[in-house]
N, C-alpha and C positions, 0 to 999 in steps of 0.2 A: 159632379153635378153642379149646375149653376142655377140661379134663379130663373134664367131663360129656359133651361131644360124643364123645370117645373111648369112654367107658363105654357110651353109648347105642349107638354103632356096634358095639361088641363084643357087647352084648346081642342086637342084631338079627341079627348073624351067627350067634350061638349058638342063638337061638330060631327063626330064620327070618323073624320079623316082630315088630313091637312096636306098642303103643298107649300113649298117655300113662298110662292106668290101669294097664296091666301093668307099665310101667316104675316107676310110683309104688309099686306093691305088691311089687315084686321085692326091695326092700331093697338093691339094688346102686347105686341113684342116690339121693343124699341131698340133693335139692332139692325144692321144691314141684312139684305137678303142673302148675301154670301155667308155671313155669320149664321143666319138661320139654317142655311143648307148644311153648313159644317156641324151644327148642333143636331140636326135631324140625322145625319150620318152617324154621329157618335151615339145617339140614342138607339139607332138601328144596330150598330155594332155591339151595344150593351144589352140587346134583346129586350129593350123597353118599347120599341116600335117595330112594326113589320113594314117593309117596303113593297108595295104592290106593283111598282113600275110607273113610268111616266111622272116621277116625282111625288106620287101619292103615298102617304104613310098612314097607318092605323096603329092603335095601341095594342100591346100584347097583354097577356094575363099578368106577367111580371110588372109591366108598366102600370096597370090598374092597381095592383097590390102595392107598388111603391107609393102611388098617390094616396092610398088609404093607410099608409104607414104600416103595412103588413109585410113589406119586403125591404131588406137592407141591401142596398147596392154595393156598399163597401165590403160586406161579407159574402155577397151573392147568395143570400139565403132568406127564406121566409121566416117571419117572426111569429112565434107561437103566442096564443092568447095569454091573458093575465094570469091564468091558473098555473102556468109553468114557466120555466126560464130557458127551456131548450128551444132550439131553432131547427127547422127542417130545410135542408139545402134544396136548391132548385132542381137538383138531380134526384131528390127523394130521400137522401140519406139524412140521418139525424145527428145533431151535435148537441152536447150538453155543456 
């Protein structure tokens, strides 16, 4: 994950969807359109974004949880609340 990934996800949450062109024109992402396209594909491959076709991306449940610091992309698992130290994997299994 890079700072640009976080900014892309934040933009998608705020706007509801994004395309490389919109992200390039918004002024919030300061990398080339080709770099934006690569990051969008990586976020899609990581299941943080869904690709609807025609370059349009929307955020997934995991993407929203990542932004809310409830999802650890390194472990690919949800982080449990403060009352426990266990985590629940994206596939529903538990880890302690």
